[in-house]
C-alpha positions as CSV (number, residue, x, y, z in Angstrom):
1,M,-11.2,-78.1,4.0
2,T,-9.4,-81.1,2.5
3,D,-5.8,-81.7,3.4
4,V,-3.2,-82.2,0.6
5,R,0.4,-83.4,0.8
6,I,2.8,-81.0,-1.0
7,V,6.0,-82.8,-2.2
8,F,8.9,-81.1,-3.9
9,R,11.6,-83.4,-5.3
10,K,14.9,-82.7,-7.0
11,Y,15.7,-84.0,-10.4
12,G,16.4,-87.7,-10.1
13,G,13.7,-88.1,-7.5
14,A,15.4,-87.1,-4.2
15,L,12.9,-85.8,-1.6
16,H,13.1,-82.0,-1.1
17,W,10.6,-79.8,0.8
18,N,7.5,-81.6,1.9
19,H,4.6,-80.6,4.1
20,R,0.8,-80.6,4.4
21,G,-1.6,-77.9,3.2
22,R,-5.3,-77.3,3.0
23,L,-7.0,-77.3,-0.4
24,L,-8.9,-74.0,-0.9
25,G,-10.2,-74.3,-4.5
26,E,-9.4,-73.5,-8.1
27,D,-9.7,-70.6,-10.5
28,E,-8.2,-69.6,-13.8
29,H,-4.7,-69.4,-12.3
30,G,-4.7,-73.0,-10.9
31,V,-5.2,-74.7,-7.6
32,W,-4.9,-72.7,-4.3
33,T,-3.9,-74.1,-0.9
34,E,-3.4,-72.7,2.5
35,I,-0.3,-73.4,4.5
36,P,-1.3,-72.3,8.1
37,A,1.2,-70.9,10.6
38,G,2.5,-73.7,12.6
39,T,2.8,-76.1,9.7
40,V,5.6,-78.7,10.2
41,A,7.8,-79.1,7.1
42,R,10.9,-81.1,6.2
43,K,13.6,-80.6,3.7
44,G,14.3,-84.1,2.5
45,E,15.1,-86.2,5.6
46,D,16.4,-83.2,7.6
47,P,14.8,-82.6,11.0
48,P,11.3,-81.1,10.9
49,I,10.9,-77.3,11.2
50,T,7.7,-75.3,12.1
51,W,6.9,-72.3,9.9
52,E,5.9,-69.3,12.0
53,S,3.9,-67.5,9.3
54,S,1.1,-68.7,7.0
55,A,1.1,-68.7,3.2
56,I,-1.2,-69.3,0.3
57,M,0.3,-71.5,-2.4
58,L,-0.7,-71.6,-6.0
59,F,-0.1,-74.7,-8.3
60,P,-0.8,-73.8,-11.9
61,R,-2.2,-76.4,-14.2
62,N,0.2,-76.1,-17.1
63,A,3.1,-74.0,-16.1
64,W,6.7,-74.7,-14.8
65,W,6.4,-73.0,-11.4
66,T,4.7,-73.0,-8.0
67,A,4.1,-69.8,-6.0
68,S,3.9,-69.0,-2.3
69,F,2.2,-65.7,-1.2
70,N,3.6,-65.2,2.3
71,S,2.1,-63.4,5.2
72,P,4.1,-61.2,7.5
73,P,6.5,-61.4,9.3
74,N,8.0,-63.3,6.3
75,R,10.3,-60.9,4.5
76,S,9.4,-62.2,1.1
77,E,5.9,-61.2,-0.2
78,I,6.0,-63.7,-3.1
79,Y,8.3,-66.7,-3.5
80,V,8.1,-68.6,-6.8
81,D,9.9,-71.8,-7.4
82,V,10.8,-72.8,-10.9
83,T,9.6,-76.4,-11.1
84,T,8.2,-78.9,-13.5
85,V,4.4,-78.8,-14.0
86,P,2.7,-79.8,-10.7
87,E,1.1,-83.2,-10.9
88,W,-1.9,-84.2,-8.7
89,R,-2.8,-87.7,-7.6
90,D,-4.3,-89.3,-4.6
91,G,-4.4,-86.2,-2.4
92,E,-0.8,-85.2,-3.2
93,V,0.7,-82.6,-5.5
94,T,4.3,-83.2,-6.6
95,M,6.8,-81.5,-8.8
96,L,10.6,-81.3,-9.4
97,D,12.3,-78.2,-8.0
98,L,14.6,-76.8,-10.6
99,D,16.6,-74.6,-8.2
100,L,15.8,-71.1,-9.6
101,D,13.5,-68.9,-7.5
102,V,11.9,-65.5,-8.2
103,I,11.3,-63.6,-5.1
104,R,9.5,-60.3,-4.5
105,M,10.5,-58.9,-1.2
106,R,8.1,-56.7,0.9
107,D,10.3,-53.7,0.1
108,G,9.7,-54.2,-3.6
109,R,13.1,-55.8,-4.5
110,L,12.9,-58.5,-7.1
111,I,15.5,-61.3,-6.8
112,L,16.4,-64.2,-9.1
113,D,17.9,-66.6,-6.5
114,D,19.9,-69.9,-6.6
115,Q,21.5,-69.4,-10.0
116,D,24.7,-71.0,-8.6
117,E,22.8,-74.1,-7.5
118,F,21.1,-74.3,-10.9
119,A,24.5,-74.2,-12.7
120,E,25.9,-76.8,-10.3
121,H,22.9,-79.2,-10.7
122,Q,23.1,-78.9,-14.5
123,V,26.4,-80.9,-14.1
124,T,25.9,-83.0,-10.9
125,L,22.3,-84.0,-11.7
126,S,22.8,-84.1,-15.5
127,Y,19.9,-81.8,-16.4
128,P,19.0,-82.4,-20.1
129,P,19.3,-79.3,-22.4
130,A,15.6,-79.0,-22.9
131,L,15.0,-78.9,-19.1
132,I,17.7,-76.2,-18.7
133,A,16.1,-74.1,-21.5
134,Q,12.6,-74.4,-20.0
135,A,13.8,-73.5,-16.5
136,E,15.6,-70.4,-17.8
137,A,12.7,-69.3,-20.0
138,T,10.3,-69.8,-17.0
139,A,12.6,-67.7,-14.7
140,Q,12.7,-64.9,-17.3
141,W,8.9,-65.0,-17.7
142,L,8.4,-64.9,-13.9
143,L,10.8,-62.0,-13.4
144,D,8.5,-60.0,-15.7
145,A,5.2,-61.3,-14.3
146,V,6.1,-61.0,-10.6
147,G,8.0,-57.7,-11.1
148,N,5.1,-56.1,-13.0
149,R,2.3,-57.7,-10.9
150,K,0.8,-59.6,-13.9
151,G,-1.7,-62.4,-13.7
152,P,-1.8,-64.2,-10.4
153,F,1.0,-62.0,-9.1
154,G,-1.2,-58.9,-9.0
155,G,-3.2,-59.8,-5.9
156,A,-5.2,-62.8,-7.0
157,H,-4.2,-64.5,-3.7
158,L,-6.1,-61.9,-1.6
159,E,-9.5,-63.5,-2.4
160,W,-8.1,-66.9,-1.2
161,L,-6.5,-65.4,1.8
162,S,-9.8,-63.8,2.9
163,A,-11.4,-67.3,2.7
164,T,-8.9,-68.5,5.4
165,T,-9.7,-65.9,8.0
C-alpha cells in the first residue's frame, strides 16, 4: 500500500490535524485511506499523539467534506469534517477545515458539533460570505445523509475495511 500524508489546515493556512495514512483505492464515493491503530498525529505544532483505534477515511472528489469511519473503541462511528474540496498532489491530500463536524455516535445519536467555533472563526478568520454559505449547506446535507445512512454513509466503508484485515 502507498503512504499518503493527510493535512488539514485552517482558513488562512495554519496547520491543523496532520498524519499519515495508507492509500486503499477509489470508487464512486472518492478516495479511501486506512489510518491504522498506532498512527501518530499532530494538531498543528502541538505534541504528537498516538491514536489507539483505526479508521477508514474517505476523501470525495468534488464535495466539501472528509469522513472518518472509526473502529471501536472510538465512541463515534462516523466523524465528518466540513472542509473545502480535498486536493491531491505529490502524495498528499490537503483541505481547509471549516470547523463544523457531523458525528454519528455508536448509540445512533447525530451531532452537529463546533457551531460555536464556526461562528467565532467567521469573525476572527474573516470567512467570506460564500464560504460560510457553502459550509452551512454542506453541514445540512451531511446531517441528512449521515443520519439516514445515504450514499457512502450507509456502509460503503465496510468493503474497504475488509481489505485492511
